[in-house]
N, C-alpha and C positions, 0 to 999 in steps of 0.2 A: 143315128149320128146328132149325139143331144146338139143344142145349139145353146151360145151363151144367152145369159139374161140381161131380157132389155136396159140400157143403163136408166136407174131414176133421175125422168127430170124436171127442173125446175127450184124452188127457194128452201133453201135445208137450215133450218134451227137451230143457233150457234148452241154448244151445251157451256152454262156455264157454272164456275165453281162454285161451292156449296158455299154459305156464307160462313164467318166465323162470326160463332156464337161471343160475345160481349157477357163477361165475370161480373155482375152490379153485386156491393155490399150495402145494403141498409141495418144501418145503425138504430140498435134494438130503443124503441120509447124510452124504456128505461133510463140508459144510457144519455139521451137529449138530456132527460132531468136533467140528469148529475152535474153536465157540464154546465149545465145552462143556473145551477146552484153555486156553484165554484168561481162564475160570473159575478152572480149576485154578493159572495161572500163579503169583497172590499162594501162594498153599498151598505150590505147592514150594519159591516163594523163600528163604519164611521157612522153612519144614525145610531147605534146605540150606545160610541161614545160622549157623542155631544148629547143628545139628550140625558144618559146619565150624568155628562156633567152639568148640566142644566136643574137636574131633575136636584145632583145633591148641593148646589147652587140655594135650593132650595132656604137651606141649614147654613148659617151665616156664624163666626165665632163673637163668644157673646164672654170670653175673659181668657184669659193668660196663668198661667200659674208657673210660678219660680221653686225651684228647687237648688239641692246646692251648697257652699258655703260663702252668699257673700256676708263678709261683714265689713270690710270700710260703706259698701254699697248695699242698704236696702231692697227688700222685695219690694216694697212700692219703685225705690228708683228705677229698678229696671223696667217692671212693667210697663210704668211712666213709658221708654224708653219707646216702648214696640206697644205702643196704645195702638198705634194707629194700623194694626193690624183687626183691630177689636170692628166687626161690623162688613167685613170681608166672608165671601162665603167660604164653605170651605174647603172646597177644591181649590180654588181659584185666592185662595190665601200665599203670597206671596215669602215664605220663608227666609228663603236666602237674604231678602229686605232684613227680615229681622233676624235674624247670624249677624249680618256685617255692623249694623248697629249697633247691636249687643259687645258684640269684639272688640269693638271701637273704644269701648266705654276704656282710662285707666283701670290698672289691676286686672281687669279680665284676662284667662291665658287660656281659658279654656270655656266653648260655648256646645250646647245642644239643644237644638231644637226638633219639635215635634208636633206634631196634631193630634188629637183627643179625638175619637169618635165619640158625641158629634159637634160636640160645638165650642172647645179647648186649644190653645195651644201650650204644649206644656216646656220651662226654657231651664233648663240644669244649667251651673256658674260655677267654675272654681275660678276664686280669688288668687291673687298672687296674696306677700306679704310685704307691706311698706318695709326697707329698710334702712337706705337712706338718705338725704337732699343733696344732687346735684348742683354744684353753683348755683343755690341758693333756687334756681328756675325749673330743672323736673326732680322728679320722683327713680328711684334706681329700687328695684322690686329684691325681694330675696333671692329672684332668679339671674337676676342682674338684665332683666331687660329695665330701658329707660323710658319712663313716658311721662304723661302731662299729670301735674299734680291736679285731685279730683279739687272742685272751690272750699269742697266742708270739711277737706282732711285738715286738722289739725297736726302740722309738723313739728311745730315747737320742740317733740321729745326726742325726734330722728336724730341721727347721726347726722352732719355735716360733709362732703367732701369737694376738696372745692383742686381744679384743673385744669388744664388742656383740654383737649377734647380727646387726644393722641394717648391721654395717658388713661379715658379712663375703663377701659377694660384692664386693666393692671393695676389699678389704684382699687377695684371693689375685690379682686383675688390680695391683694394685700391688708383691704382692711376686716377678708373673714380671716385671711391668716391669724393676725396679728390678735384680734378679739378673740379667736375660739385659743389661739393660746393663754391669753390672760383670764380664763372662763367666764362662764354666762352669770354668776353669782356675786363675780365683785365689781370692781373695775371698768366700765366702759368708755369707749371714743365717742365723744362729741362732736370734734372736728378733727378732719385729717384735711392737712392742707399740701398739693401737689406741686413742687416748685417745676418750674422750663427743665432742669436738667432730669428728673422725675424722683428727686429727693421729698421724703416724706419729715413734717414735725407733726405731733399728736398733741389734741390737748384731749385732758382725759377728764372725767366727774372727780376725781379727785383735786382737781387743781393743778394737776402737773400740765407740767411742757415737757413732749420729750422731744428731739431731737435724734431723728431712727436712720436718716440714711437711703441710700435705695440698694446695699451691697447685704451679702450677707440678714437678712431679715428676719428670718427666723432665726437664727444662732439671736440676735439681739433683741428680739422678742422676747426669749427665754430667760436673756441677760433682766429683763422691765420686771420678769413675773418673780424675782427671785427678789430682786430690788422694790415691790410694793409688797411684799409680803414679809421686808425685812426690816422697812424702814418707816418712822412714824409718817403718815401721809401729812401729816400739818408741819415739819418741819423742814416739805422741801418745796421747790418752786418750781427747779427743772431740771431737767436730765440731759445728756448726751452722750450717746450710746455710740459715734461714732468713731469706737476705737479697737483697735484687735480685740484688745481684754478689758476688762471696768469698765468704770461711765464717769465720765465728767457732773458734780452732780453742784448743785446751785441751792443753797442753804437761803430757808427762809427768813427776811427779819424780824425781831420781837414783833416791831407796827405793824409786819404784816401778818404774822402768827394771830396777833391779838385784834 
């Protein structure tokens, strides 16, 4: 009869579970180099920017060129206003400051300022046309803009418009309408007075004083044109058109004619 095998005695080694192998990724050397390059890119860009700025500012603005249609102002006048930019670095020269000071000049209605490599600033200007003097202190351009009178401008040949400021825009429209109807090559308005109620009185270049009122201006201006072509200017002193039809005419005396 077989006997059972004798039981093993003594310490038994504990079986440990096999260790899990962790997976590690190693960045390729070329990828590490690319990341470093991207991190350095802003530094390089800033360095190039300021380095380029310093290099460009070794060239300075040596002159100003003016183009456009200046008539009241000369090229020399405009250059003098912008002369502070001469000697500044090409990159750092302040074009906005040049623009602002030229644009603020009376009658200048359009300004363009640019740099031209390597040492020039170009200014292109367009001028308004003087049309009339407002209350003997301001200039009205053909665009309708109210501005200061340039000190060197002779306004003796310009029409004069006087009145309350509230009538400014309306009186400019009325001035244009009446002058256009009368014609460009004939008699012109030398003075237009606007009363506190908006009524118009004209002084014409043929020495007529015309009371045209405030209503139906186009009809009355057409009537005035007929009188101008139909009457001897030397015979008439004043015309009152504030009537539904016709006009009241004040004739010159023999003494006034002489």
